[in-house]
N, C-alpha and C positions, 0 to 999 in steps of 0.2 A: 709769237705772235704779232700779226701785221692788222692795223687798224686803218681802214679807209672809210672817209666820209660821203656820204652822197647828200649833195647840195644842190638847193638851184633857189634864186633870189626872188623868182614868180612861181607861183605853182601850173597847175596844168601842163607839166612836161613828163608826166609819169614817171617822177623818179621813185616813189616810193614801189612801185611794178617792176622798175628796173633792178632795184636792190635786191628785191627777193626773188627774183628769177636769176641774177649774178649770185647770192647765193647758196640757192640750190643748185645752180650747175654746179660751184664749188666743191660743194659735197658731195655730188655726183663723181667728180674725177678723184675723189677718196681724201678730200679735206674735210677739218672738223673747223665750222664755221658757230658763230655767236652771232644772231641780231639782233641791235639794239633799236628800238623805237622811240627816237628822242626830239619826235614831232610832237608836241606835247599840246600843238593848238591843232591838228588833225590825225591824230594817232589812227593807225587801224591794220599796221601790219599782222595783225591777233584774225584779221577777218578773212584772210584766204585759206577758205576750206582746204584747198590742196595740202597742206603742211601737215596737216593731220594733226594738229596740237592733244597732245596727251590728257591735259586737263586745265582746266580754269588758273590762273596765277596772279597774283600780286604783279606790280612792275616798277619800272621807275620813278616815280611821284612816291610809290609806296615807300619805296627804300630812302629817300631824302628826307621824307615825311616823318619816317622813324628816327633817324637821324636827329631831326629838328628838335625832336619828343624825347629823345635820350641822351645826346649829346654823344651819342656812340653809336660808329658804323657798323649797320646790322648784316647779318650773314648772307652775300650773294644769293646762296643756292635758294631761300624763301623766294625771290622776286623772278625764277628762271625757270619756261618750262621748255623739255625736249618736243621737237617736231619729227614726227617720223612718214615725209613724204615716200610717193611707193615708187620706190628705184628699182629702175631694170637691173641694176647692175647690182651683186653681190658685196662687190666690192667698194661700196661707196662711204662716205664717210659719215660722219654726225653733225646735226643742226641744231640749233637750241636759240630759243627769242626770250631777249627780256623785253616786253609790252613796257608802253607807257606805262597804261597805270591801272587797278584792278577793280575790285566790288566797293573801295571805298572813295572812288572820285569819277562825278558822273562825266560824261565825255565834255558836257558845254562847258564847264569849270576848271576843268584839268589842266590850263595853261595857266590857269588864275593862282593857283592852290600853292605856289611856290612863291617868296619874292626873293628871286636869282643875286641880285646886286645885293640884298643884305647877306643872303647864305655866304657870297662870296668875299664882301667887305668886314663882316662882324663876325662870321661864323664859320671860317676855314674851310670854305665850298673847296678851295681849289685842292687842299689836304682830302677831303672827301670824294673829288674825282679820280684821285689819286689813286687810292685805298681801294676804288672799288674797279680800276683798272687794275690792279694787281691782283684782287681778288680773279676777274675774268681769266688772269695766265694761273693764277694759283688753283683754282676749283677745277676748271674746265681745260684749259691749255689749249686754247682753240687757235688754228694755225692764223684765221681770220674773225676779224671782228665787222660786221659791215654795220655804221653809223647813218639812222635816217637822220638828216637834220632838219628842223624849222626853217622855212625859207623868211627872207629879210634880213636885216640886221637886227641881232637881237643879242643879247647877252647868252642864252643859252647857245646862239649859232656859233659865238665865241668861242664855246667851251668844245662842240662838236669840229669847229672847222680849225681851230689854233691848238688848243689841252692837249688834247686826247690824240687827232690822228698821227698815222705817218705818211698819210696821203689822201687827198680830196679828191671826190670826183665830182666835176661841177658841172650841170645840166641846164642848159640853156634855148629857150627858141631866140634865134638870130634876129632880134629887132633893138632899136634903141633904148627902150626900158628896161630889157635885160641889160644891156652894156653898161648903160648909165649904174646900175647897181652893184655891177661885178669890178667894176674897176677899183673901189675902194676895198671890197673884198679879197682881192687877189692881191694888191699891196700889203694888204695885212698880214695875208698869207705868208708870202715872202719875205717879209720884214722880220721871220720868226729867225731865219737863219742869223742875223746879224743880233738878235735879242739874248740876254743872259743864256736861254736857255742851249743857242745855238743851236736850234733844231732846224733842220731844212725839209720840209714837207712837200712831197710828190704831188703836184696838179695834171690831173687829168680833166680832159673838156668833152663836152658832146652834146653835139647840136639834136634836139631833141623834138619828136613831132613835126619835122619837118617835113611840109608837103611834098608827094611824088609828083612834080608836074616839072614840062617842060620851062626851064631857065633864058627863054628866049629873050626877054629883057635885062638879060643878068643882075637882075635884083638879089639872088641869094649868093651869087656870087662875091658882088661887092659886098654884103652883110659878110661874109665867110672872112673877107680880104681885113675888113673894118677890125671883125676882133681878132685877126692875127695880129693885126699892127700893134692897138690900143691896150690887149692884151698882153702882146710879148709872147705868143704862143711859139713852142718852139719845134712842132710838128702839125699837123693837118688834123683837126679834130676829127672824133667819131662822129657820126651820126644815129641817128635813130629815128627812121622814117614813119609817119602817119601810117597807121595799120587800122583799116577798116576790120574788124570781126566781132561776130557778137559772144565771143568766148571772152573778150574784155571784160564784158559783163560780168561776167562769174569769176572773172580776177582770176583765169588759169595761168597754169605757170607754163608759158611755153616753152623754157627750154627743156623741160620734163613732159608734156605732154605732145607737143609740136616741134620737135628739136629740128624741123628741117625747114619751118617756117621762116621767111627772112627775116622777122622779128625775133625768134630763138639766137639763129646765126649775129644779128649785131648786139644782141647781150650777150654771148660769150665772147665775141669783139670786144668788148668792155672789161669782161673777165681778163682775156688776154693780155689787155693791157695793165692791167694792176699786177699780176700775176709776173709779167716779164719784166718789171723794175722791185718786185720783193726780194730780194738776193738772201732771206731765210726760205724762200720756196725752191726746190729743188729744179725746177723748170724755170726761174727765174736766176737762177746761179749757173746754170749751164747757157742760158739766153748771155750775158753778162760777157760769161766767158767766149760763147764764139762770136759774140760781136769783137773783145778785144785781141782773140786771136785774127778775125780778117783786117782789122786796122793793123796789126803785127806784119801780116803775110803780104800786105800793100805797099808797105811804108819800110826801110831799113832802120835799125836803130836810131840811126843819128835825127832821122827825120821827124820820127813817130812823134806823137804827144801822147800816146797811151801809158806810158807808164809814169804817170803825174800823181801826188800827190794821194787826189783825192780813189785814183785808182787803187793806189797801194792798200790804201783804208777799206775799199769793198774788195781787194784779194784776203784782207787779213779778217774782214766779216764773213766772207764767203767760207772758210779754213776754219774758223769758228764753228759756225752754223753745221758745217758739211763734215765734220772730221772724221765722220763713220761712213763716208761715203767714197769707195777705191776710185772710184771713175772722174769724181769733182776733185780727188787731191790728185792724182796723173796729171789733170789737164794743169793744176797748179805748178804745181813742180815744172811743166815746162815751160812756163811764162818766166819762173826764177832760174830756170836753165837758161833762157834767151838774154835774161838779164845779169848773168853771170852772178848770181848769187849761189853759187854750185853746191855750198853745203845746205842750205835750205830745200832746195831742187831734192839733194839725194836725201834728206828725209822725207820727203814727202811723198818721192818713188817708194822707200820701204814701208811706208805707211798703206800704200797701197795694196804695195806686194802681202805683208802681213796680213791685211782683210780679204786675202785669194781674189785679186781683181783677175779679170776675165782677157784681159787685154794685156796679151805678150808686150807689146813694146814697152813697156814700163821696163821689161831687164835691159834693154839693150842702151835706151835713153840712159836708165841709172847707171850702164856700164861706162857708156861716152863722159856721163857728167864727173865720175871718178877716175875717168884718165885724164880728163882735163886738168881736173885739181893734182894731180900727181900719181896718185895711190893705184898705178898698173895692174899691180897682185890681186886687186879686189877688185878692178875694173875687169880683169880677165875671170876672175872666180862669176863675177854675174854673170857675163858676156856667156858662160861654158851652160849658162843656165838654157839661155834660148835653145842651145842645142839639145836639151834633151826635154823640152815641149815636143807637144804632137803638133806634126805637121805646120811647122813655123812656115813663114812665107821667102821665097827667094831673097829677097832683101835684108829679111830679118838674120836668117846663117850668113849670109854676106857681110852683112854688119857686124854682127860677131864673132865670126873667124876674123876680121880685120882686128881685132881687139883681144883676142886670146894670144898671153904670151904662146913663145916656140914650144918652151919646154912643157905647156900643155897638151901640145897637138898628139900626142901619142894618145890619149883617152879618148881623141875624136869619133875614130872608127867604131867605139863600144856606144855611141849616143843615141837616145830612139830618133831621132830625126832622120842623121847620116842611114841606119839599120834600115828604116822605112823607106830608102831610096833604090834598096836592093841592088847593090854596085862594088 
């Protein structure tokens, strides 16, 4: 379960619209997605008709008020509803919504119905939110939880931007007012890394509602540079341009109804960036491994900084999350082989083989690792399996033959790959 909060210091940047589009796109790609409407000042995710909510439901405020009344954390299922968008693909995932509040609270007084400061200082509010978070995992087990946070600096904002999330996607219009508000927020989020929980929260930055005009006086360019400098952005911010369409009045979900539009593609860019840093997601894990592989290819072992403690920690996390994925296990084995952790490499190769990987290279790579470890006999046995594969490449055949011990060569003419050569 990977939790991402969508936050903006000021309103009017299309944050909620982006969240719904991102959530639907993730579900379209086969993920299980839970949307949380934590914008108690201006809630409204449940007004997106294209989500096709199954039935009206209570929501977050009702869940908290139940706790304040009884002193017991209620069952999460009472406060969530499944959405049924009209996905064109049968392989689409699931999407649920926990709205801000239900029948017991009017829109006008929703944000004033709970004293969050009192809840956290006197009523164990932190533990209540941790329990709710655990219930998300236990009851729905979503791949992604997307939280829509209210604007400004608030108690609720701290829950959404520091306690709950693994990542925060920050939307802003590039002007001084937003920059002034975001300086403290970004600093506070980054400080979680040095706090007792030692929690590193990934930050994504999205300039939103940006006019698509010629920047002849470099106004936008200067603002972008200022944000990058003062907020210490490590990469270019994503951009969601101002989009003139009457479909916005109907709260159309562009990633679903107009997937080829520029707006839909910009929303998909946000999804890609979130997915690519989530090591629990297969696409995110492969993205990390591919980047690490490129770094290793361009730098010799004694110069590369790829084998850092943080990267080792990331590899452990990938292995734990994807221990049933033969391709990822094979890629992990290659990294450990390069770093001379041969026994671990051999074990990962074997796990990939046991899971019937379709990648024939795993046999040759395992044989090489066994040979370097000194187990020539076992290396010869594994290399011999390459010759019994259907249509192995010439490179694989040559590599395998070099590792096969001389006394085993008498069996070579009987192998599938040799018979298929018709010689």
